[in-house]
Structures are given as C-alpha cells and as structure tokens.
C-alpha beads as a LAMMPS data file, in Angstrom:
LAMMPS data file: protein, C-alpha beads

488 atoms
487 bonds

1 atom types
1 bond types

-500.0 500.0 xlo xhi
-500.0 500.0 ylo yhi
-500.0 500.0 zlo zhi

Masses

1 110.0

Atoms # bond

1 1 1 407.113 430.789 270.729
2 1 1 410.572 429.591 273.158
3 1 1 408.286 430.087 276.004
4 1 1 405.672 427.749 273.779
5 1 1 407.963 425.253 272.623
6 1 1 408.869 424.673 276.519
7 1 1 405.682 424.242 277.827
8 1 1 404.933 421.795 274.717
9 1 1 408.089 419.974 275.814
10 1 1 406.849 420.168 279.506
11 1 1 403.668 417.911 278.791
12 1 1 405.305 415.301 276.878
13 1 1 408.842 414.581 279.177
14 1 1 406.945 414.989 282.737
15 1 1 404.079 411.796 281.653
16 1 1 405.055 410.671 278.440
17 1 1 402.308 407.842 277.965
18 1 1 399.086 407.306 279.413
19 1 1 398.499 403.386 279.428
20 1 1 394.449 402.979 279.698
21 1 1 392.792 399.795 279.621
22 1 1 394.406 397.116 277.568
23 1 1 393.227 394.235 275.573
24 1 1 392.984 390.812 278.074
25 1 1 396.097 388.687 277.957
26 1 1 398.272 391.461 275.665
27 1 1 401.600 389.544 277.007
28 1 1 400.148 386.057 275.470
29 1 1 401.612 384.579 278.600
30 1 1 398.455 382.519 279.804
31 1 1 397.431 379.510 277.782
32 1 1 394.545 376.867 278.689
33 1 1 394.346 373.616 277.258
34 1 1 391.341 372.213 276.555
35 1 1 389.643 368.859 275.822
36 1 1 386.356 369.321 273.174
37 1 1 385.379 366.073 272.263
38 1 1 386.208 362.923 271.535
39 1 1 386.676 361.488 267.981
40 1 1 386.797 357.519 266.728
41 1 1 390.696 356.728 265.427
42 1 1 391.613 356.720 261.743
43 1 1 388.432 358.011 260.570
44 1 1 388.018 361.873 260.305
45 1 1 384.796 364.084 261.719
46 1 1 382.866 367.162 261.046
47 1 1 383.188 367.847 265.231
48 1 1 386.704 369.701 264.680
49 1 1 384.617 372.600 262.310
50 1 1 382.389 373.352 265.861
51 1 1 383.565 375.876 267.381
52 1 1 384.274 375.471 271.269
53 1 1 381.178 376.898 272.889
54 1 1 378.743 377.226 270.308
55 1 1 377.027 374.254 270.702
56 1 1 376.478 372.116 274.083
57 1 1 377.027 368.248 271.737
58 1 1 378.878 367.745 269.002
59 1 1 377.465 365.864 265.486
60 1 1 379.271 362.544 265.771
61 1 1 379.447 360.843 269.501
62 1 1 380.259 357.547 270.614
63 1 1 376.750 355.894 271.793
64 1 1 376.163 352.982 273.889
65 1 1 373.528 351.501 272.498
66 1 1 375.238 348.922 269.940
67 1 1 375.520 345.529 268.050
68 1 1 378.583 344.030 269.533
69 1 1 381.488 345.634 271.568
70 1 1 380.810 348.433 273.897
71 1 1 380.167 351.268 271.193
72 1 1 378.737 352.316 267.826
73 1 1 378.604 355.488 266.282
74 1 1 376.045 358.301 265.671
75 1 1 375.688 360.983 262.847
76 1 1 373.323 364.171 264.144
77 1 1 372.479 367.290 263.171
78 1 1 371.782 370.108 264.756
79 1 1 370.544 373.725 263.369
80 1 1 370.548 376.914 265.839
81 1 1 369.040 379.548 264.574
82 1 1 370.865 379.955 260.923
83 1 1 374.180 377.723 262.308
84 1 1 374.408 374.355 260.964
85 1 1 376.497 371.864 262.903
86 1 1 377.033 369.963 259.748
87 1 1 377.935 366.280 260.097
88 1 1 380.056 364.086 258.530
89 1 1 382.891 360.861 259.199
90 1 1 385.661 360.555 257.002
91 1 1 387.789 357.670 255.614
92 1 1 390.377 358.706 253.642
93 1 1 392.086 361.852 252.667
94 1 1 388.517 363.040 251.075
95 1 1 390.023 366.839 250.440
96 1 1 386.830 369.261 251.601
97 1 1 383.702 368.031 252.536
98 1 1 380.682 369.079 250.472
99 1 1 381.134 368.546 247.044
100 1 1 381.967 365.213 246.223
101 1 1 383.817 366.750 243.020
102 1 1 386.614 367.884 245.095
103 1 1 386.862 364.175 246.534
104 1 1 390.717 364.025 245.256
105 1 1 392.971 362.425 247.773
106 1 1 393.883 359.363 248.922
107 1 1 392.078 356.463 251.047
108 1 1 393.553 354.405 254.198
109 1 1 395.509 351.590 252.831
110 1 1 393.560 348.257 252.750
111 1 1 394.282 344.995 250.628
112 1 1 390.595 344.285 250.267
113 1 1 390.078 342.183 247.228
114 1 1 387.069 339.821 245.768
115 1 1 384.770 341.206 248.219
116 1 1 381.279 341.761 246.662
117 1 1 379.757 343.222 248.935
118 1 1 379.855 346.586 252.100
119 1 1 378.102 345.301 255.174
120 1 1 377.143 346.240 258.562
121 1 1 374.830 347.453 261.122
122 1 1 372.725 350.805 260.925
123 1 1 369.670 352.079 262.657
124 1 1 368.574 355.814 261.540
125 1 1 365.434 358.878 261.380
126 1 1 365.725 360.938 258.397
127 1 1 363.711 363.969 258.551
128 1 1 361.316 364.270 255.669
129 1 1 362.851 366.341 252.947
130 1 1 366.699 365.188 254.063
131 1 1 369.157 362.263 253.107
132 1 1 371.771 360.403 254.532
133 1 1 374.270 359.380 253.026
134 1 1 377.274 356.340 252.546
135 1 1 379.909 356.982 250.391
136 1 1 382.349 354.811 249.253
137 1 1 385.216 354.656 246.518
138 1 1 387.937 351.520 246.026
139 1 1 390.991 352.675 244.342
140 1 1 394.061 350.127 242.749
141 1 1 397.064 352.853 242.304
142 1 1 394.640 355.481 242.508
143 1 1 392.359 354.184 239.973
144 1 1 388.687 353.309 240.853
145 1 1 387.848 350.015 240.545
146 1 1 384.824 350.733 239.091
147 1 1 385.046 353.362 236.252
148 1 1 381.349 352.953 235.580
149 1 1 380.390 355.035 238.535
150 1 1 380.131 358.263 238.661
151 1 1 383.599 360.257 240.349
152 1 1 384.413 356.336 240.248
153 1 1 382.479 356.065 244.320
154 1 1 379.640 354.026 245.102
155 1 1 376.520 356.796 246.696
156 1 1 374.062 355.165 248.816
157 1 1 371.149 357.335 250.001
158 1 1 369.362 357.095 253.334
159 1 1 365.352 358.487 253.916
160 1 1 363.364 357.379 256.555
161 1 1 363.664 355.708 259.258
162 1 1 365.144 352.218 261.053
163 1 1 363.986 352.479 264.313
164 1 1 366.014 349.139 265.405
165 1 1 369.638 347.738 264.229
166 1 1 369.268 346.273 260.494
167 1 1 371.922 345.002 258.900
168 1 1 372.393 346.502 255.346
169 1 1 374.256 344.983 252.102
170 1 1 375.482 347.016 248.827
171 1 1 376.371 345.511 246.272
172 1 1 379.782 346.451 245.127
173 1 1 382.748 345.264 242.418
174 1 1 386.396 344.784 244.486
175 1 1 387.146 342.082 242.493
176 1 1 390.822 343.411 241.721
177 1 1 393.641 341.622 243.465
178 1 1 395.578 345.157 243.558
179 1 1 392.943 347.079 245.855
180 1 1 395.642 349.243 247.746
181 1 1 393.019 352.000 249.328
182 1 1 389.572 353.025 250.164
183 1 1 387.917 356.235 251.019
184 1 1 384.709 355.637 253.076
185 1 1 382.204 359.161 254.013
186 1 1 378.803 359.411 256.397
187 1 1 376.565 362.114 256.788
188 1 1 372.740 361.731 258.450
189 1 1 371.985 365.079 255.831
190 1 1 372.533 365.944 252.504
191 1 1 375.702 367.983 252.514
192 1 1 376.879 366.146 249.160
193 1 1 376.787 369.440 247.852
194 1 1 377.953 372.423 249.638
195 1 1 375.542 374.934 249.408
196 1 1 372.982 373.129 247.743
197 1 1 371.771 371.020 250.172
198 1 1 369.229 371.085 252.876
199 1 1 369.815 369.463 256.212
200 1 1 367.117 369.799 258.478
201 1 1 367.442 369.225 262.271
202 1 1 367.187 366.087 264.359
203 1 1 368.631 363.664 260.986
204 1 1 370.400 360.999 262.663
205 1 1 372.067 357.833 261.637
206 1 1 373.943 355.190 263.993
207 1 1 376.473 352.041 262.569
208 1 1 378.272 349.426 263.956
209 1 1 380.625 346.558 262.462
210 1 1 381.931 347.199 259.000
211 1 1 382.850 345.220 256.434
212 1 1 383.271 344.095 253.076
213 1 1 382.839 340.861 252.402
214 1 1 381.399 338.237 249.672
215 1 1 378.604 335.873 248.468
216 1 1 381.337 333.104 248.621
217 1 1 381.344 332.361 251.739
218 1 1 385.043 331.045 251.463
219 1 1 386.137 334.292 251.353
220 1 1 387.291 336.147 254.503
221 1 1 385.721 339.521 254.895
222 1 1 387.728 342.614 254.937
223 1 1 387.180 344.485 258.091
224 1 1 387.336 348.172 257.181
225 1 1 389.626 349.816 259.827
226 1 1 387.834 350.803 263.400
227 1 1 384.790 349.199 261.853
228 1 1 382.987 349.111 265.197
229 1 1 384.297 352.002 266.383
230 1 1 385.881 350.748 269.729
231 1 1 388.515 353.235 269.601
232 1 1 388.337 357.051 270.441
233 1 1 390.440 359.772 270.787
234 1 1 390.305 362.809 272.858
235 1 1 390.855 365.842 270.653
236 1 1 393.051 368.757 272.946
237 1 1 393.917 371.852 271.929
238 1 1 395.854 374.573 273.650
239 1 1 395.163 378.479 273.287
240 1 1 395.766 381.267 274.436
241 1 1 393.607 382.070 277.227
242 1 1 390.859 385.406 276.220
243 1 1 391.673 384.507 272.808
244 1 1 390.672 382.038 269.570
245 1 1 392.044 380.292 267.301
246 1 1 391.456 377.990 264.912
247 1 1 393.715 375.129 266.260
248 1 1 390.034 372.907 267.108
249 1 1 390.126 372.410 262.751
250 1 1 393.888 371.157 262.645
251 1 1 394.411 369.809 265.714
252 1 1 393.431 365.718 264.966
253 1 1 396.196 366.116 262.250
254 1 1 398.388 366.575 265.198
255 1 1 399.185 370.623 264.014
256 1 1 398.243 373.915 265.567
257 1 1 397.421 377.029 263.614
258 1 1 398.759 378.961 266.768
259 1 1 400.830 377.716 269.030
260 1 1 402.958 378.822 272.166
261 1 1 406.591 379.891 271.994
262 1 1 408.838 380.636 274.263
263 1 1 410.976 383.286 271.207
264 1 1 408.876 386.436 273.264
265 1 1 409.583 390.023 273.061
266 1 1 408.668 390.009 277.250
267 1 1 407.195 387.588 279.426
268 1 1 407.322 383.915 279.217
269 1 1 405.666 383.104 275.903
270 1 1 404.662 384.517 272.583
271 1 1 401.994 383.530 270.171
272 1 1 402.995 382.231 266.712
273 1 1 400.372 381.939 263.573
274 1 1 401.795 379.228 261.183
275 1 1 399.896 378.098 257.877
276 1 1 399.827 374.904 257.003
277 1 1 398.908 372.599 254.046
278 1 1 396.474 369.738 254.971
279 1 1 396.922 366.769 252.860
280 1 1 393.560 365.368 254.376
281 1 1 391.709 368.206 252.685
282 1 1 393.257 367.509 248.885
283 1 1 396.446 370.112 249.967
284 1 1 394.439 373.458 251.064
285 1 1 396.232 375.354 253.063
286 1 1 394.648 376.264 256.457
287 1 1 395.610 380.103 257.070
288 1 1 396.548 380.708 261.186
289 1 1 394.626 383.249 262.836
290 1 1 394.255 384.592 266.604
291 1 1 391.450 386.860 267.178
292 1 1 388.630 388.136 270.093
293 1 1 386.252 386.280 271.085
294 1 1 382.674 386.045 269.382
295 1 1 384.358 387.785 266.383
296 1 1 382.723 387.163 263.018
297 1 1 384.138 389.031 259.781
298 1 1 381.091 388.810 257.143
299 1 1 380.695 391.250 254.099
300 1 1 379.128 394.037 256.617
301 1 1 382.406 394.148 258.225
302 1 1 383.494 392.862 261.922
303 1 1 381.216 391.868 264.691
304 1 1 381.846 391.047 268.042
305 1 1 385.065 391.052 270.670
306 1 1 385.882 392.108 273.861
307 1 1 383.765 395.251 276.026
308 1 1 386.238 398.104 276.110
309 1 1 385.488 402.093 277.239
310 1 1 388.444 403.439 276.855
311 1 1 389.616 405.732 273.993
312 1 1 393.723 404.847 273.290
313 1 1 395.339 406.950 270.338
314 1 1 397.691 404.032 269.650
315 1 1 397.810 400.295 269.537
316 1 1 401.161 398.553 269.142
317 1 1 402.547 394.990 269.437
318 1 1 406.045 393.597 268.878
319 1 1 406.331 390.330 265.747
320 1 1 408.532 388.578 263.746
321 1 1 407.911 387.634 260.314
322 1 1 408.804 384.610 258.277
323 1 1 406.531 384.391 254.658
324 1 1 406.874 382.570 251.802
325 1 1 407.468 383.849 249.268
326 1 1 405.301 387.584 249.197
327 1 1 402.797 386.446 251.079
328 1 1 401.572 389.602 253.462
329 1 1 399.921 389.134 256.982
330 1 1 397.630 391.897 258.076
331 1 1 396.887 393.118 262.102
332 1 1 393.261 394.434 262.659
333 1 1 392.020 396.479 265.515
334 1 1 388.809 397.602 265.808
335 1 1 387.134 399.787 268.257
336 1 1 382.708 399.684 268.045
337 1 1 379.765 401.447 270.059
338 1 1 376.379 400.112 269.734
339 1 1 377.525 398.131 266.478
340 1 1 378.867 401.083 264.944
341 1 1 382.876 401.843 264.270
342 1 1 384.083 404.687 266.259
343 1 1 387.642 404.059 265.907
344 1 1 390.304 401.105 263.779
345 1 1 393.073 400.180 261.559
346 1 1 395.163 397.707 259.134
347 1 1 398.733 396.632 259.261
348 1 1 399.858 394.993 256.488
349 1 1 403.366 393.150 257.098
350 1 1 405.268 391.583 254.396
351 1 1 409.396 391.229 254.196
352 1 1 410.978 389.064 256.320
353 1 1 411.369 390.449 260.019
354 1 1 413.549 387.626 261.641
355 1 1 414.345 389.650 265.200
356 1 1 411.444 391.459 266.880
357 1 1 410.327 394.686 265.888
358 1 1 407.135 397.078 267.193
359 1 1 404.618 398.231 265.139
360 1 1 402.675 401.101 265.999
361 1 1 398.863 401.945 264.684
362 1 1 396.540 405.115 265.415
363 1 1 393.468 403.794 265.958
364 1 1 391.818 407.306 265.147
365 1 1 389.029 407.202 267.504
366 1 1 385.962 409.394 267.410
367 1 1 383.737 408.535 270.112
368 1 1 384.019 406.189 273.330
369 1 1 383.727 402.712 272.496
370 1 1 382.132 399.652 274.326
371 1 1 383.792 396.661 272.010
372 1 1 387.362 396.192 270.928
373 1 1 388.072 393.296 268.755
374 1 1 391.840 392.744 267.292
375 1 1 392.514 390.135 264.981
376 1 1 395.857 388.886 263.497
377 1 1 396.096 386.975 260.089
378 1 1 399.414 384.989 259.268
379 1 1 398.788 385.432 255.442
380 1 1 397.556 382.661 252.814
381 1 1 400.676 380.237 251.945
382 1 1 401.833 377.838 253.960
383 1 1 404.554 377.411 255.980
384 1 1 404.446 382.002 256.727
385 1 1 404.803 382.259 260.309
386 1 1 403.891 385.315 262.018
387 1 1 404.766 385.793 265.921
388 1 1 403.220 388.658 268.092
389 1 1 403.931 389.538 271.486
390 1 1 403.261 392.478 273.431
391 1 1 400.341 394.219 272.519
392 1 1 399.484 397.867 274.043
393 1 1 397.400 400.567 273.910
394 1 1 398.243 404.387 274.933
395 1 1 398.368 407.629 273.994
396 1 1 400.170 410.814 273.650
397 1 1 399.736 412.828 277.506
398 1 1 397.739 415.669 276.494
399 1 1 398.208 415.457 273.302
400 1 1 394.763 416.371 272.765
401 1 1 394.731 419.405 275.070
402 1 1 398.262 421.023 273.101
403 1 1 396.859 420.478 269.306
404 1 1 396.688 423.693 267.370
405 1 1 395.128 423.760 263.617
406 1 1 395.530 419.847 263.840
407 1 1 393.646 419.247 260.952
408 1 1 395.790 422.750 258.790
409 1 1 398.909 420.118 258.509
410 1 1 399.055 416.388 256.943
411 1 1 401.884 413.399 256.905
412 1 1 402.107 411.132 254.047
413 1 1 403.225 407.850 254.320
414 1 1 402.376 407.309 258.068
415 1 1 403.683 405.033 258.879
416 1 1 407.499 405.055 257.443
417 1 1 410.394 404.426 257.233
418 1 1 411.301 406.931 255.154
419 1 1 410.889 410.320 253.411
420 1 1 407.586 411.720 255.272
421 1 1 406.338 414.672 253.234
422 1 1 404.331 417.033 255.292
423 1 1 401.270 419.291 253.809
424 1 1 401.349 422.576 254.928
425 1 1 399.081 424.499 252.786
426 1 1 397.200 425.915 255.586
427 1 1 400.359 427.607 256.781
428 1 1 401.051 430.965 255.588
429 1 1 404.033 431.949 257.168
430 1 1 407.382 431.902 255.380
431 1 1 409.688 431.022 258.353
432 1 1 409.471 427.830 260.226
433 1 1 410.878 425.273 262.421
434 1 1 410.212 421.572 262.580
435 1 1 411.002 419.263 265.519
436 1 1 410.635 415.261 265.705
437 1 1 409.600 414.502 269.340
438 1 1 409.878 410.845 270.403
439 1 1 407.720 409.584 273.109
440 1 1 410.324 410.506 276.359
441 1 1 410.189 413.924 274.916
442 1 1 413.648 413.980 273.676
443 1 1 414.257 416.115 270.340
444 1 1 415.154 413.788 267.515
445 1 1 414.947 416.462 264.674
446 1 1 415.094 419.990 265.087
447 1 1 415.085 421.883 261.364
448 1 1 415.270 425.539 260.191
449 1 1 412.379 425.446 256.624
450 1 1 411.445 428.204 254.644
451 1 1 408.381 427.907 253.202
452 1 1 408.191 427.980 249.468
453 1 1 405.880 425.741 248.727
454 1 1 402.394 423.560 249.855
455 1 1 405.087 420.932 251.336
456 1 1 408.082 420.086 252.669
457 1 1 410.084 417.176 253.567
458 1 1 412.631 414.731 255.999
459 1 1 414.059 411.921 255.474
460 1 1 412.703 409.161 258.843
461 1 1 414.885 406.406 257.908
462 1 1 417.372 407.164 260.902
463 1 1 414.707 406.821 263.570
464 1 1 413.959 403.850 265.498
465 1 1 410.459 401.801 265.112
466 1 1 407.942 403.391 267.379
467 1 1 405.655 406.303 267.436
468 1 1 406.920 410.422 267.533
469 1 1 405.611 413.561 267.618
470 1 1 405.907 416.148 264.329
471 1 1 406.201 420.087 266.017
472 1 1 405.828 422.535 263.203
473 1 1 405.868 426.150 265.021
474 1 1 405.927 429.561 262.871
475 1 1 409.335 431.579 264.038
476 1 1 406.514 434.922 264.332
477 1 1 404.995 432.504 267.603
478 1 1 401.272 432.664 265.978
479 1 1 401.001 429.235 266.239
480 1 1 402.509 425.451 266.707
481 1 1 400.395 423.205 264.700
482 1 1 401.306 419.279 265.658
483 1 1 400.467 415.760 264.087
484 1 1 401.628 412.391 265.448
485 1 1 403.777 409.754 263.423
486 1 1 404.443 406.436 263.333
487 1 1 408.080 405.028 261.821
488 1 1 408.285 401.069 261.141

Bonds

1 1 1 2
2 1 2 3
3 1 3 4
4 1 4 5
5 1 5 6
6 1 6 7
7 1 7 8
8 1 8 9
9 1 9 10
10 1 10 11
11 1 11 12
12 1 12 13
13 1 13 14
14 1 14 15
15 1 15 16
16 1 16 17
17 1 17 18
18 1 18 19
19 1 19 20
20 1 20 21
21 1 21 22
22 1 22 23
23 1 23 24
24 1 24 25
25 1 25 26
26 1 26 27
27 1 27 28
28 1 28 29
29 1 29 30
30 1 30 31
31 1 31 32
32 1 32 33
33 1 33 34
34 1 34 35
35 1 35 36
36 1 36 37
37 1 37 38
38 1 38 39
39 1 39 40
40 1 40 41
41 1 41 42
42 1 42 43
43 1 43 44
44 1 44 45
45 1 45 46
46 1 46 47
47 1 47 48
48 1 48 49
49 1 49 50
50 1 50 51
51 1 51 52
52 1 52 53
53 1 53 54
54 1 54 55
55 1 55 56
56 1 56 57
57 1 57 58
58 1 58 59
59 1 59 60
60 1 60 61
61 1 61 62
62 1 62 63
63 1 63 64
64 1 64 65
65 1 65 66
66 1 66 67
67 1 67 68
68 1 68 69
69 1 69 70
70 1 70 71
71 1 71 72
72 1 72 73
73 1 73 74
74 1 74 75
75 1 75 76
76 1 76 77
77 1 77 78
78 1 78 79
79 1 79 80
80 1 80 81
81 1 81 82
82 1 82 83
83 1 83 84
84 1 84 85
85 1 85 86
86 1 86 87
87 1 87 88
88 1 88 89
89 1 89 90
90 1 90 91
91 1 91 92
92 1 92 93
93 1 93 94
94 1 94 95
95 1 95 96
96 1 96 97
97 1 97 98
98 1 98 99
99 1 99 100
100 1 100 101
101 1 101 102
102 1 102 103
103 1 103 104
104 1 104 105
105 1 105 106
106 1 106 107
107 1 107 108
108 1 108 109
109 1 109 110
110 1 110 111
111 1 111 112
112 1 112 113
113 1 113 114
114 1 114 115
115 1 115 116
116 1 116 117
117 1 117 118
118 1 118 119
119 1 119 120
120 1 120 121
121 1 121 122
122 1 122 123
123 1 123 124
124 1 124 125
125 1 125 126
126 1 126 127
127 1 127 128
128 1 128 129
129 1 129 130
130 1 130 131
131 1 131 132
132 1 132 133
133 1 133 134
134 1 134 135
135 1 135 136
136 1 136 137
137 1 137 138
138 1 138 139
139 1 139 140
140 1 140 141
141 1 141 142
142 1 142 143
143 1 143 144
144 1 144 145
145 1 145 146
146 1 146 147
147 1 147 148
148 1 148 149
149 1 149 150
150 1 150 151
151 1 151 152
152 1 152 153
153 1 153 154
154 1 154 155
155 1 155 156
156 1 156 157
157 1 157 158
158 1 158 159
159 1 159 160
160 1 160 161
161 1 161 162
162 1 162 163
163 1 163 164
164 1 164 165
165 1 165 166
166 1 166 167
167 1 167 168
168 1 168 169
169 1 169 170
170 1 170 171
171 1 171 172
172 1 172 173
173 1 173 174
174 1 174 175
175 1 175 176
176 1 176 177
177 1 177 178
178 1 178 179
179 1 179 180
180 1 180 181
181 1 181 182
182 1 182 183
183 1 183 184
184 1 184 185
185 1 185 186
186 1 186 187
187 1 187 188
188 1 188 189
189 1 189 190
190 1 190 191
191 1 191 192
192 1 192 193
193 1 193 194
194 1 194 195
195 1 195 196
196 1 196 197
197 1 197 198
198 1 198 199
199 1 199 200
200 1 200 201
201 1 201 202
202 1 202 203
203 1 203 204
204 1 204 205
205 1 205 206
206 1 206 207
207 1 207 208
208 1 208 209
209 1 209 210
210 1 210 211
211 1 211 212
212 1 212 213
213 1 213 214
214 1 214 215
215 1 215 216
216 1 216 217
217 1 217 218
218 1 218 219
219 1 219 220
220 1 220 221
221 1 221 222
222 1 222 223
223 1 223 224
224 1 224 225
225 1 225 226
226 1 226 227
227 1 227 228
228 1 228 229
229 1 229 230
230 1 230 231
231 1 231 232
232 1 232 233
233 1 233 234
234 1 234 235
235 1 235 236
236 1 236 237
237 1 237 238
238 1 238 239
239 1 239 240
240 1 240 241
241 1 241 242
242 1 242 243
243 1 243 244
244 1 244 245
245 1 245 246
246 1 246 247
247 1 247 248
248 1 248 249
249 1 249 250
250 1 250 251
251 1 251 252
252 1 252 253
253 1 253 254
254 1 254 255
255 1 255 256
256 1 256 257
257 1 257 258
258 1 258 259
259 1 259 260
260 1 260 261
261 1 261 262
262 1 262 263
263 1 263 264
264 1 264 265
265 1 265 266
266 1 266 267
267 1 267 268
268 1 268 269
269 1 269 270
270 1 270 271
271 1 271 272
272 1 272 273
273 1 273 274
274 1 274 275
275 1 275 276
276 1 276 277
277 1 277 278
278 1 278 279
279 1 279 280
280 1 280 281
281 1 281 282
282 1 282 283
283 1 283 284
284 1 284 285
285 1 285 286
286 1 286 287
287 1 287 288
288 1 288 289
289 1 289 290
290 1 290 291
291 1 291 292
292 1 292 293
293 1 293 294
294 1 294 295
295 1 295 296
296 1 296 297
297 1 297 298
298 1 298 299
299 1 299 300
300 1 300 301
301 1 301 302
302 1 302 303
303 1 303 304
304 1 304 305
305 1 305 306
306 1 306 307
307 1 307 308
308 1 308 309
309 1 309 310
310 1 310 311
311 1 311 312
312 1 312 313
313 1 313 314
314 1 314 315
315 1 315 316
316 1 316 317
317 1 317 318
318 1 318 319
319 1 319 320
320 1 320 321
321 1 321 322
322 1 322 323
323 1 323 324
324 1 324 325
325 1 325 326
326 1 326 327
327 1 327 328
328 1 328 329
329 1 329 330
330 1 330 331
331 1 331 332
332 1 332 333
333 1 333 334
334 1 334 335
335 1 335 336
336 1 336 337
337 1 337 338
338 1 338 339
339 1 339 340
340 1 340 341
341 1 341 342
342 1 342 343
343 1 343 344
344 1 344 345
345 1 345 346
346 1 346 347
347 1 347 348
348 1 348 349
349 1 349 350
350 1 350 351
351 1 351 352
352 1 352 353
353 1 353 354
354 1 354 355
355 1 355 356
356 1 356 357
357 1 357 358
358 1 358 359
359 1 359 360
360 1 360 361
361 1 361 362
362 1 362 363
363 1 363 364
364 1 364 365
365 1 365 366
366 1 366 367
367 1 367 368
368 1 368 369
369 1 369 370
370 1 370 371
371 1 371 372
372 1 372 373
373 1 373 374
374 1 374 375
375 1 375 376
376 1 376 377
377 1 377 378
378 1 378 379
379 1 379 380
380 1 380 381
381 1 381 382
382 1 382 383
383 1 383 384
384 1 384 385
385 1 385 386
386 1 386 387
387 1 387 388
388 1 388 389
389 1 389 390
390 1 390 391
391 1 391 392
392 1 392 393
393 1 393 394
394 1 394 395
395 1 395 396
396 1 396 397
397 1 397 398
398 1 398 399
399 1 399 400
400 1 400 401
401 1 401 402
402 1 402 403
403 1 403 404
404 1 404 405
405 1 405 406
406 1 406 407
407 1 407 408
408 1 408 409
409 1 409 410
410 1 410 411
411 1 411 412
412 1 412 413
413 1 413 414
414 1 414 415
415 1 415 416
416 1 416 417
417 1 417 418
418 1 418 419
419 1 419 420
420 1 420 421
421 1 421 422
422 1 422 423
423 1 423 424
424 1 424 425
425 1 425 426
426 1 426 427
427 1 427 428
428 1 428 429
429 1 429 430
430 1 430 431
431 1 431 432
432 1 432 433
433 1 433 434
434 1 434 435
435 1 435 436
436 1 436 437
437 1 437 438
438 1 438 439
439 1 439 440
440 1 440 441
441 1 441 442
442 1 442 443
443 1 443 444
444 1 444 445
445 1 445 446
446 1 446 447
447 1 447 448
448 1 448 449
449 1 449 450
450 1 450 451
451 1 451 452
452 1 452 453
453 1 453 454
454 1 454 455
455 1 455 456
456 1 456 457
457 1 457 458
458 1 458 459
459 1 459 460
460 1 460 461
461 1 461 462
462 1 462 463
463 1 463 464
464 1 464 465
465 1 465 466
466 1 466 467
467 1 467 468
468 1 468 469
469 1 469 470
470 1 470 471
471 1 471 472
472 1 472 473
473 1 473 474
474 1 474 475
475 1 475 476
476 1 476 477
477 1 477 478
478 1 478 479
479 1 479 480
480 1 480 481
481 1 481 482
482 1 482 483
483 1 483 484
484 1 484 485
485 1 485 486
486 1 486 487
487 1 487 488
C-alpha cells in the first residue's frame, strides 16, 4: 500500500498541472475599439441590432441624395437567408420596436401647437407585398392629443414606388397649446407587429426636411429635431479581443454591457458584465453577455466558437459577483466535434462575492473536440455586476493513467464547500484510508475509515477554493480509487 501511494503522490508532485491549448485572450487584457456605423443624432436606429461583421452595410444610413443641406436618411431592408436586417428609425422612447402596443415611453421634448399637417420630402421603393410606415404620436402630459386614434397614434402606410423627391403632407390634430412631447417612427418594411410582418429584401424609403406645419400661413412651422438628418455621430464600441459582446446594442445610449476594468485578478484588466435598464426601451433590461465569436444559442443548444483540439479536464476562472437580490449568473463551456458535444460544464453563480474567488469546473471530456465555446451571463436584474478574469484550461498530469476503478466511487455534491458524500458501494474492503491532495501534491487530509455501509463523508469547508484529488485506498493494497473534487 505504501509504495502504491508514494507512486501516486510522486506523479502529482513531479508535474502537478498540465496546461494545454488555452482560450484566446484568456486574461482579458487586450481590448479593441471599433467604429461600427453612423447614427443620426437624436434618433435611435435599428443599426445597433445588427451584430458587427454579420452584414456589409447597415439598414439606416445617410445619403448625399437630398432635398437640401448635405444629407438625407435612407432605410433599406436586407435579407440574407433566414436573417433579416430589420430597419427602423425612432424619435423618442418607444419601448421595444416591433409592436406598437409597447410604445409606452415618452417622446422628445416638443413645444408644438396649432399645426395641422406633418410634412416632409420622400422617395421610396417598397417591394410588392411589403409596406413601409411613418408613425407619429403627439402627447400632452403623457396623453395623446387625439384620443380617437388607435393607441393615440397616427399610422401612415407607404406602398409602391416614388422615384423622385416628392413632398408629402399628412393631416394631424396638433391644436392644443400644451404639447410637450413627440414620438415618431419610420420603417421601410412591415415590422410593426413582431413576428407577423413580412419584410421583403430591398424595400427602401428616404426622408428629408420633416416639419409640422399648418394650412394657416401665419403659423410658424414646428421643426422636428434633426429633421433634415444633417447631424450624425459615430457609434463606437470597446470589446475584449477575440470575444463578442452585445455592446453594439446599447452603445448609442452611452452604455457598455461589458466594460474593461482595472480591478483585475491578474494582468492589466478584467471584464465587467453589467445589466442595465434602458429607459428608451420602456424600462426593459439588457442582460450582459460575454461569449465566444459566432456563438448561437437556440433550443437545440449552442453552436459555434473557436477552433480547439485539446482535451482539458478542468476549466477555471476568477470572479466577483454583485447581484441585485437573488440574481444568478452563469458560466458555460462546451466542446464539440463535428457539431456533437464531447464535453462541457455549466456553473451557476449566486450570492455576493466582493473579493476575487476562483471557480473550477470539470469539463467531462468524452472525445477530442474541434470547437470550443465559452459564454458568461450576468443574470436577469438591472445593476447586477459580474467581473471575470484569468480563464484557464488544465488537467492533473497523469490522472487518466493512475485511475483505478474510476467508476466505482462517486462524490456529491461536486463542486462543494461543505460536507462531501462519497458513495463507496463498489468497495467491499472494511478498512480504508481517505486522502485529499491539492494540485501541488500536498496532503490536506488523511483519514482512516471503517467501511460499515455504502457511503462515507468528510467536511471540505476548511479547504480553499480550487481542485483536489480524492484518494481512497484499502489497507490490503488491492486497489486505489481516485476522484476529482472541486471546492468553491
């Protein structure tokens, strides 16, 4: 027994952790700044919904083909296979575009009054079977000035073709003197009801010089903010190199769902995931996600990631967590071969952790992968913060070679930070020893056990967070049984 145990200990001590192929930019120290596209000032566009790199162009752009000034605005629908680059242009806080019933927010400050017409210049080419729309809602104290309208808003459909700049004029009821806000929306395709429209590739509309005016020539026109679409700004995002975030969706609001912070466990930076409530989306929350590139999550699972051909046994990372209430974060890793899962793990993270702690996850490899994906999610609630740093893939050296009877014993719960139960139903010897080794091969516990039943247990609460090897020997030297334990 003694010689067998020493052999096991020597293997662990001589080379404790095997570091193979690592995730790209595992230290999260390198970040890139990208200019994605231009947005018209004051207006919100659908450009932020288009993932960078997915399309060669954006759905809402400026054009030098104009009525006056330098620019006009152009909205065009692009469809690539099953993906649609939806297009819309919003003035004010509409909530989620895609269903007019969700237009619960406030408009931009607007001191109009006594106008009876929304006018402007347009040209368009709406594909047969598709419909574009111009929508307006004028409110006073949050109440529409025309309550006879469905949902209190004007909806003007646009169909067919108008190839030259033409002035349009729509009647409105803007006679109240206490007008305080204006909501407007424009789309070149039927996207008013999410999932029920039929946007068609190539439908487009162009607008310039919008205004509210009156048939009474003595009334001074009310100019819509940035009505000529002369003022534009760059949408800039900063992301960790080799990783993907959804910063492009919220950067037009001056926010970053994943940001670079100097509060790091190692290196210069870490990544902080923060959930935000977006007032422009009627108070909806954008949940922060950090993930591998080209990763798609659907009801069939996760698809995509980095090329990867190693077989690590453990995935670890350092983290802090500052949840709102009982929020829960998630860490996931997945390995696939030809699209089939050959390893992976998921870790739920809950409770406040204000200092860095390490989490380790068994990857449960069953084959050699060709792709690896990692993704982190901060949770569901606004203001929840989740900081991650120093990712690592590793294995105990020699673990697979020295395992004897690997499937005979089992540990639970695993990971654990309290009582660990060990099912030893497959071991018949009455006298056993239980040894806990850390990754340096140091003996953390050594307990003699009388095997009087089907299970034994020990208290892991004094062990530091990390990975350990559980070794069970029978005193007659007939076998050594090992299992890996993760303590968090």
